[in-house]
MIFI-769176 format. One record per residue (C-alpha): x, y, z; residue in three letters. Coordinates in steps of 0.25 Angstrom, whole numbers, padded with zeros to 4 digits, always signed. Each point is the difference from the previous one (the first is absolute). Layout:
# residues N
XYZALA ...
***
This chain:
# residues 157
+0093-0040-0061UNK -0001+0013-0007UNK -0006+0007+0012UNK +0010-0006+0009UNK +0011+0006-0009UNK -0008+0014+0000UNK -0001+0000+0015UNK +0015-0003+0001UNK +0004+0011-0009UNK -0009+0010+0007UNK +0006-0004+0013UNK +0014+0002-0005UNK -0003+0013-0007UNK -0007+0005+0013UNK +0012-0004+0009UNK +0010+0007-0010UNK -0008+0012-0001UNK -0001+0001+0015UNK +0015-0002+0002UNK +0004+0010-0011UNK -0012+0010+0004UNK -0003+0001-0015UNK -0012-0005-0008UNK -0008-0003+0012UNK -0013+0004-0007UNK +0002-0009-0012UNK +0004-0011+0009UNK -0012+0002+0008UNK -0009-0001-0012UNK +0007-0013-0005UNK -0002-0006+0014UNK -0015+0004+0001UNK -0002-0006-0014UNK +0006-0013+0004UNK -0008+0000+0013UNK -0013+0003-0008UNK +0003-0011-0009UNK +0002-0010+0011UNK -0013+0005+0007UNK -0007-0002-0013UNK +0006-0014-0002UNK -0004-0004+0015UNK -0014+0006-0002UNK -0002-0009-0013UNK +0005-0012+0007UNK -0009+0002+0011UNK -0012+0002-0010UNK +0004-0013-0007UNK +0001-0007+0014UNK -0014+0005+0004UNK -0006-0004-0014UNK +0006-0014+0001UNK -0005-0002+0014UNK -0014+0005-0004UNK +0000-0010-0011UNK +0004-0011+0009UNK -0011+0004+0010UNK -0010+0000-0011UNK +0004-0013-0005UNK -0001-0007+0014UNK -0013+0007+0002UNK -0006-0005-0013UNK +0005-0014+0002UNK -0006-0002+0014UNK -0007+0012+0006UNK -0004-0007+0013UNK +0014-0004+0004UNK +0005+0014-0005UNK -0010+0006+0010UNK +0003-0009+0011UNK +0015+0003-0001UNK -0003+0015-0001UNK -0009+0001+0012UNK +0007-0010+0010UNK +0010+0006+0009UNK +0015-0004-0002UNK +0002-0006+0014UNK +0008-0013-0001UNK +0005+0000+0015UNK -0006-0007+0011UNK -0001+0006+0014UNK +0010-0004+0010UNK -0010+0001+0012UNK -0012-0008+0004UNK -0014+0005-0001UNK -0002+0000+0016UNK +0013+0008+0002UNK -0005+0010-0011UNK -0014+0001+0007UNK +0006+0002+0014UNK +0010+0011-0005UNK -0010+0008-0008UNK -0011-0001+0011UNK +0010+0006+0009UNK +0005+0011-0010UNK -0013+0005-0005UNK -0008-0001+0013UNK -0004+0013+0006UNK -0001-0001+0015UNK -0005+0014+0002UNK -0011-0001-0010UNK -0011+0006+0009UNK +0009+0012+0004UNK -0006+0014-0005UNK +0011+0010-0004UNK -0002+0015+0001UNK +0008+0010-0007UNK +0010+0008+0007UNK -0006+0013+0005UNK +0011+0009-0005UNK -0001-0005-0014UNK -0010+0008-0010UNK -0011-0008-0006UNK +0002-0002-0015UNK -0009+0008-0010UNK -0012-0006-0006UNK +0002-0006-0014UNK -0003+0010-0011UNK -0003-0010-0010UNK -0010-0011+0001UNK +0004-0014-0002UNK -0004-0006-0014UNK -0008-0012+0002UNK -0002-0003-0015UNK +0007-0010-0007UNK +0011+0005-0010UNK -0003+0000-0015UNK +0007-0011-0008UNK +0010+0010-0006UNK +0004+0005+0014UNK +0001-0015+0005UNK +0009-0003-0012UNK +0009+0012+0002UNK +0002-0004+0015UNK +0003-0015-0004UNK +0010+0004-0011UNK +0008+0008+0011UNK +0001-0013+0009UNK +0011-0010-0001UNK -0004-0013-0006UNK +0006-0008+0011UNK -0005+0010+0011UNK -0007-0004+0012UNK -0015-0003-0003UNK -0011+0008+0005UNK -0010-0003+0011UNK -0007-0010-0009UNK +0013-0008-0002UNK +0000+0001-0015UNK +0013+0005-0006UNK +0000+0012-0009UNK +0005-0008-0012UNK -0014-0006-0001UNK -0006+0014-0002UNK +0011+0004-0010UNK -0002-0012-0008UNK -0015+0002-0002UNK 
***
């Protein structure tokens, strides 16, 4: 409640200062103090929510880790397709078929050839630290990699 009054006072002071063109600097400082207090409060609320959620997740895991893992790794798809399997097969067979698969394509004669690569392709596996950094940058519910395993599996390891 005190923050709400502080923000209201800061807004009134700012409007009066702009209207009178006097004391704008002090009004700005008061307004920024209120904004910082508001941001700090929101940050604290968010931290508390995250801590509460973490605690709930941990308790659910400890009570039954098998069902927790099952819920975590199964996709959330509750809808049923509105088409039959035969119509899907017919559609995708037509859409993803390449009638001219045997055709050999040649580059246009007026286009210059690209330069040869200057760096060799690295065939070694990344280190665990490099892999961890890459996984951390990915979104939790992002599209899984070629192996079909979502990134959250690696993040939780």
